[in-house]
C-alpha positions in Angstrom: 9.0 -14.4 1.3 9.6 -15.9 4.7 6.9 -17.0 7.2 6.6 -14.3 9.8 6.5 -15.2 13.5 4.3 -13.5 16.1 7.4 -11.7 17.2 8.1 -10.4 13.7 4.6 -9.0 13.2 4.5 -7.4 16.6 7.9 -5.8 15.9 6.7 -4.5 12.6 3.5 -3.1 14.3 5.5 -1.3 17.0 7.8 0.3 14.4 4.9 1.2 12.1 2.9 2.9 14.8 5.0 6.1 14.5 5.5 5.9 10.7 3.5 7.4 7.8 1.8 4.9 5.6 4.5 4.7 2.9 7.1 3.8 5.5 4.8 1.3 7.2 4.5 -0.6 3.9 8.3 -0.8 3.6 8.7 -1.9 7.3 6.3 -4.8 6.7 7.9 -5.8 3.5 11.5 -5.8 4.9 10.3 -8.3 7.5 8.6 -10.5 4.9 11.5 -10.2 2.4 14.7 -10.0 4.5 16.9 -11.0 1.6 15.7 -8.0 -0.5 17.5 -4.7 0.0 15.2 -2.0 1.4 16.2 0.3 -1.5 15.1 -2.3 -3.9 11.7 -2.6 -2.2 11.4 1.2 -2.1 12.0 1.4 -5.9 9.3 -1.1 -6.7 6.3 0.4 -8.5 3.3 1.0 -6.2 1.5 -1.9 -7.9 4.4 -4.2 -7.3 4.5 -3.2 -3.7 0.8 -3.7 -3.3 1.0 -7.2 -4.9 3.6 -8.1 -2.2 1.4 -6.6 0.5 -1.6 -8.5 -0.8 0.4 -11.8 -0.6 1.5 -10.9 2.9 -2.1 -10.3 3.9 -3.1 -13.7 2.6 -0.3 -15.4 4.5 -1.1 -13.7 7.8 -4.9 -13.7 7.7 -6.1 -15.9 4.9 -7.8 -15.2 1.5 -11.1 -13.8 2.7 -11.8 -10.4 4.1 -14.4 -7.7 4.2 -13.9 -4.3 2.5 -15.7 -1.4 4.0 -16.7 1.8 2.2 -19.2 4.7 2.5 -21.9 5.2 -0.1 -21.3 8.3 -2.0 -25.0 8.7 -2.5 -26.3 8.5 1.1 -23.2 7.9 3.3 -24.4 4.5 4.5 -21.6 2.1 5.3 -21.1 -0.7 2.8 -19.5 -4.1 3.4 -18.0 -6.0 0.5 -17.1 -9.7 1.0 -13.9 -10.2 -1.0 -11.1 -12.6 -1.6 -7.5 -11.8 -2.4 -8.2 -13.3 -5.9 -10.9 -10.7 -6.4 -8.4 -7.8 -6.1 -5.2 -9.4 -7.4 -4.2 -7.7 -10.7 -0.5 -8.7 -10.7 0.8 -12.2 -10.0 3.1 -12.1 -7.0 5.9 -13.9 -8.9 6.1 -10.7 -11.1 6.2 -8.3 -8.2 10.0 -8.2 -7.9 10.7 -8.1 -11.6 12.4 -5.1 -13.1 10.2 -2.7 -15.1 11.6 -0.8 -18.2 10.9 2.9 -18.7 7.7 3.8 -20.7 7.5 6.1 -23.7 4.5 8.2 -24.7 3.9 10.5 -27.7 1.2 13.0 -27.1 0.5 16.4 -28.6 4.0 16.9 -30.1 5.7 15.7 -26.9 7.7 12.6 -26.4 7.8 11.6 -22.8 10.0 8.9 -21.2 9.0 8.0 -17.7 8.9 5.3 -15.1 6.2 4.1 -12.7 5.8 5.8 -9.3 7.3 4.1 -6.4 7.4 4.4 -2.6 10.2 7.0 -2.7 8.1 9.2 -5.0 5.0 9.0 -2.7 7.2 9.9 0.3 8.6 12.9 -1.6 5.2 14.1 -2.7 3.6 13.8 0.7 6.6 15.4 2.5 8.0 17.9 -0.2 9.8 20.2 2.3 12.1 17.3 3.2 13.2 17.1 -0.4 13.9 20.7 -1.0 10.6 21.3 -2.8 7.8 23.7 -1.7 4.3 22.4 -1.8 1.8 25.0 -3.0 -1.8 25.0 -2.0 -4.0 23.4 -4.7 -1.0 21.9 -6.4 -1.9 19.1 -8.8 -0.6 15.8 -7.2 -0.2 14.2 -10.6 2.0 17.1 -11.8 4.1 16.9 -8.5 4.6 13.2 -9.1 5.9 13.9 -12.6 8.9 15.7 -11.2 10.2 12.4 -9.9 8.9 10.0 -12.6 9.9 11.9 -15.8 13.2 10.7 -17.3 13.3 12.6 -20.5 11.0 15.0 -22.4 11.2 16.4 -25.9 9.0 18.7 -27.9 9.2 18.4 -31.7 12.4 16.5 -31.2 14.0 19.2 -29.0 15.0 18.1 -25.6 13.5 19.9 -22.6 14.9 20.1 -19.0 12.9 17.5 -17.1 12.1 19.7 -14.1 10.8 22.5 -16.2 8.8 20.1 -18.3 7.0 18.8 -15.3 5.7 22.3 -14.6 5.0 23.2 -18.2 3.6 20.1 -19.8 0.0 20.6 -21.0 -2.7 19.0 -18.9 -3.5 16.7 -21.8 0.0 15.2 -21.6 -0.1 14.9 -17.8 -3.4 13.1 -18.0 -2.2 10.8 -20.8 1.0 9.9 -18.8 -1.1 9.3 -15.7 -3.5 7.0 -17.6 -0.6 5.1 -19.1 0.9 4.7 -15.6 -2.4 3.2 -14.4 -2.6 0.8 -17.4 1.0 -0.3 -16.8 0.6 -0.8 -13.1 -2.9 -2.2 -12.6 -2.4 -3.4 -9.0 -1.9 0.2 -7.9 -5.3 1.3 -9.2 -7.8 -1.4 -8.3 -11.4 -0.2 -8.2 -14.3 -2.0 -6.5 -17.8 -1.9 -7.9 -20.3 -0.7 -5.2 -24.1 -0.9 -5.1 -25.8 0.6 -2.1 -28.8 -1.5 -0.8 -30.1 1.6 1.0 -30.4 4.2 -1.8 -29.5 2.1 -4.9 -26.4 4.3 -5.8 -24.0 2.5 -8.0 -20.3 3.6 -8.2 -16.8 2.5 -7.4 -14.2 2.9 -4.6 -10.5 2.5 -4.7 -9.0 -0.6 -3.0 -6.2 0.2 -0.6 -4.5 -3.0 0.5 -2.0 -1.1 2.8 -4.8 0.5 4.8 -6.7 -2.8 5.1 -3.7 -4.8 6.1 -2.5 -2.2 8.6 -5.9 -2.0 10.3 -6.0 -5.8 10.6 -2.5 -5.9 12.1 -3.3 -3.1 14.5 -6.5 -4.9 15.7 -4.7 -8.2 16.0 -1.8 -6.7 17.9 -4.0 -5.0 20.5 -6.1 -8.1 21.0 -2.9 -10.3 21.4 -1.4 -7.9 24.0 -4.6 -7.9 25.9 -4.5 -11.7 25.9 -0.9 -11.7 27.1 -1.8 -9.3 29.9 -4.6 -11.6 31.1 -2.5 -14.7 31.1 0.5 -13.0 32.7 -1.7 -11.5 35.4 -3.2 -15.0 36.2 0.0 -17.1 36.0 2.9 -14.7 36.3 4.5 -16.0 33.1 6.8 -14.0 30.9 5.5 -12.3 27.8 8.0 -14.1 25.5 6.8 -17.5 26.8 3.1 -16.6 26.3 3.7 -15.3 22.8 5.7 -18.4 21.9 2.6 -20.6 22.7 0.6 -22.2 20.0 -2.5 -20.0 19.6 -4.8 -22.9 20.4 -3.1 -23.5 23.7 -3.1 -19.8 24.5 -6.8 -19.7 23.9 -7.4 -22.6 26.2 -5.6 -20.8 29.0 -7.7 -17.7 28.4 -10.9 -19.8 28.6 -9.7 -21.3 31.9 -9.1 -17.9 33.3 -12.6 -16.9 32.4 -14.2 -13.6 31.6 
């Protein structure tokens, strides 16, 4: 992982503004890991991807942050003070390691599958672009199986994978999904919540991509506003202002005044 410059992060933000979340993640990771092919990054499991994003968040903004969720009981906003250690389920040094296929025996079926990756999520969220037709009410887990199943047999008789994805019993689909979560814990981090208003206790999914992108978006808008103020006051070029040490840039802003 390389240390990103102000120019790198701004470039990633500009590109990501027009991209869906799955592509935004890859855009950020290609900047942080320029020596890794984008196809390799796209084939990482979602947990591996999120482990890299969590490390990127730590490098850009530090270890502490605040998670925000809505109480399922009363709707009150909840703030959770967290550190990156609190939500790290996979060491970053394992995030680029290859992952072997998984095998599950359930209800007479033997299923060989791999963990979902960014390519799979992109295909499921934009099925028409991949020659598939999304149907209203379609089970997202079953749709995902069409990409992650490698081999299926029933009573030792091989089944066509595409047909199996549609015909597997719900019990098998659920078992495969649970095994995926167990094998890729960084992709399924849950936060315990207790509402101080109504006392409701529950959990919420942790989404590092959503948190990191929101922070980058806020940072970029604030930085551009600062550049605008300094450029308006002194007539300096954007590149020169961005290249300044943040401390010096803040001193100029203070001298300009409100």
